[in-house]
C-alpha positions, 0 to 999 in steps of 0.5 A: 737510088743505087749507083750503077756499080752497086757500091753506093746507095742513097736515101734522100729527102729534100731538093738540090736546087743547083743540080743542073749546074752540078750535073753539067760539071760532073759530066766533065768529070766523066759521069753519065746520067740515067735520069733528070733528077737531083737525086742522081746528081747528089749521088754522083757528087758524093762519088766524085768529091766525097764530103767536099760535095757538101760545100757545093750543094745549094738546097735543103736536104737530109740524106744517108749514103751506104758505102759498101766498100767501106762498110759505113754510112755517110749522111748530112743535114742541110745548113739550116735544118730545113729538112728533118733527120732523127736518130735513135741508138739501140743496143746494137743498131741505129735508126735514122728517120725523117719522122719520129713516128717511124722510129716508134713504129719500128718495133724496137723503140721503147716509148718514153716521154722526155719530161725535161723537154716537155717541162721546158716547153710548158714553162718557157715555150721553147721547142727545137732549140737543141737536138733533144726531142720530146721523146727520150733517146730520140735526137735530131742530127744537128743542122749543118752537120755531117756524120759517119756511122761505122759498122761498130755502131760508132757515130762521128759528127762534124759541123761543115758550115758556120755562119760568118762572124766578121763584119765586112765592108764590101766594095759591092753596093750591098743593095745590089748584091742582096737584090741579085742574090735573092733573084738568083735564089728565086730562079733556082728554087722555082725549077719545077714541073708542077705548079709553084705558088707563094704564101703571101702575107702582105709583108716585104718578104713574101711580096719580094718573092712573088714579084721576083717570080712574076718578073722572071716569068714575064721575061720568058714570055710566060704570063701564067698567074702565080697562085698566092695563098693568104690568111687575113683576119679583121683583127690584123687586116693586110688587105691593102698591101695584098691588093696592091701586090696582086694588082702589080703581079696579076697573081691569083689570090687564094684566101683561106676561109675557115671557121675557128672551131674547125681549125681547132678540131684539127689539132690532134691531126696536126699533132700526129704529123708533127709528132711534137707540141706546137708553138701557137695557133699559127701552126694550125693556120699554116696546116690549113694553108697547105691543105688549101694549096693541095686542093688547088694543085699547088705542090711547091710553095715559096715563103719568106722564112729566114728573112727576119732572122738573117736580114734583121726584121724582128721588132726586138732587133731595134733595141739590140741595134741601139745597145750595139751602137752604145757598146761600140762607143757610138752613143750619139748615133744611137740617140739619133736612131732612137729619136727617128724610131720614136718619131715614126712609131709614137714612142717615148725616146727618153724612155727607150734611151733609159732602157738601153742604158740599164741594159748596158749597165746590167750587161757590165755587171754580169762579170761581177762575183755573185751576179750569176748566183743572183740571176739564178735565184731570181729565176728560181723564185719566178719558177716557184711562183709560176701560177700555171704549172705544178712545181714538178714541171717548173723545177724540171725545166732546164735553165737555158742560161742568159743570152751570150751577148746583147749585140745585134750580130749575136742575137741574129746568130742565135735566132738563126741557129737556136730560136726561133728559126729552127722551130719555124722551119719545123712547123713549115716542113711538117705542115707542108709534107702532111699534104704532099706540098713542098715548102722552099725558102729562097731567103735561106740560100746559104750564100745570101745568108752568109753575105747578109750576116757580114753586113755592117749594122747600118745596113741591117737597121737604120732609124725606123727601118728594119731590114734596111738593105732588103728595103733598098734592094727592093726599091722599084721591084715591089709595090712602094706601099709594101716596101715602106710599111713600118708595121709587121704582121705575117699571118698573125692570129687573134688567139686571145679573142678566139680563146675568149669566144669561139674556142672558150667552151672546148678549151674549158672542157679540155683543161677542166677535165678529169684527165687534165687535172689528174696529170699533175702538170697543170694548175688547172684552177688558174688556167680555167680562171684565166679562161673565165676572166676573158670569156666574151672578150680576150684571154690575156694569158692565152700562150699558157692556156695554149701550151697546156691544151696543146700538151693535153691533146698531145699526150692523148694522141700518144696514148692512142698511138701506143694503144694502136702499136702496143708500145709499153710506157715506163715511169716519167723522169723529170730531171731536177737540176737543183737536186741530186738524182732523178725524181720519179713522177708516176703519171696516169698514162694508159699502160694497157697493151692493145689486143692487136698490133697495128704498126703504121709507118708514116714516112714523109712523102715529099713532092719530087718536082725534079724527078 
């Protein structure tokens, strides 16, 4: 969109949810509007407030604005990185894009895999923890960052939003505040002139969203059923909770029904849209869910991403909570919390308490001379003994270091900013955009997140209850059976059983192939043995099998893409931090140039419900 005076041009991907309120405010400053879109509001907000406009935006966005008078580009990515923004610096140019494949199709990018990032993924499963991508030279603009690109090519970045660090006791009852904030977030994010649905897992997060939409619609006299998409397997049956929620809301349930072989066959296509490796079979399920939404005309989907990280929903947080209490000198309270948890889940309270004690002791030892060296030696030995990948891969995987703190607040901050939330947001964005469906995440309204991250520990975890403040806020608003359930699922997949059953043959054929064995990445015999040992039952080491198969499919896809676009390939470089220099690893990639060049630009095409 170009301003009326031609001074500013905006390229924008995302949604500004509070555009109506911003438009009303901007009119008081003399702005007039030619459309009803949030795009025009964003452009006007920039012209009125400049960089300060970012503090006023409630939404998900990646945008760039050309300022003709200053001869520079200003851009930003939303606070949590919901929408993507990639950058590539050439010799005398910079490319910004929503997708890596657009940069590859530009004709000026020399294709090079980033084997450091690939090794990290294979060894530890880590993706999206940093601004690095699996392509050398292509990086992400970090979440919550704004940038200025000058005519000289210089790029200056700054962080414009930080998670709060102080724990604050508030006069407002936290349950009321969280309930009201979530209700407001849902109200803003259901603004749309196309059908809105919900990904319903049977858990408290998605149930809270569906019930809020239904409640708000009924208040307006609208009895139109909400579409609820779900995936349920006999291995992880959540039908009891799903049915309870459907009865209360009157929503229309759209279950995903697809055989596993067909889902696996979609892997190359899913990788095409993601450009980078996937983390698990859940990504394939999510892709098919978005296809289901599109078939039923549901173009906007609300889901519960962000709630686990910001409101303390992961089961691992119990342990962090107990350690935090001990570190603060509240040992008796920690023991009471452990006893309550053990009674609810049938665990051994004494064993849990001993684990907490050992963790506190080892954290104290970190400051002693030689501890870091011993920790690195232990990690190096573990890498050398890795039975799944070759030494070139394991020694090339960068050391991510230790978690900076065992305290619950620090663990949650890391989950929001580093892992796993950035990965989950990437999966949701690419899966939905592939089908022209828009995913919205009400739990990541930054006002709700900022408030939740300042709550005292007892409002996050209490006894056997995680997400304690959300559970209390939803009292009387969602079915009681869902509100008080202790177990957590969220579209899980029986991957081990699938790998030992329906997917055994295609997986074995892939990992035992000549191409896979010749790459020099995998210890193929061990991977094949793992498959064979679980045939007909359950493959216990399925996460390593998936990573290897995923990389094999991804590299095959890249070879085909290179052949189509006539992109040449250089030698692989694995950076080995334990040695000086880089070591060159020649791979058996196809280096032949295609006869015809067929550049294809697959830019994202988001649904634009407010335009």
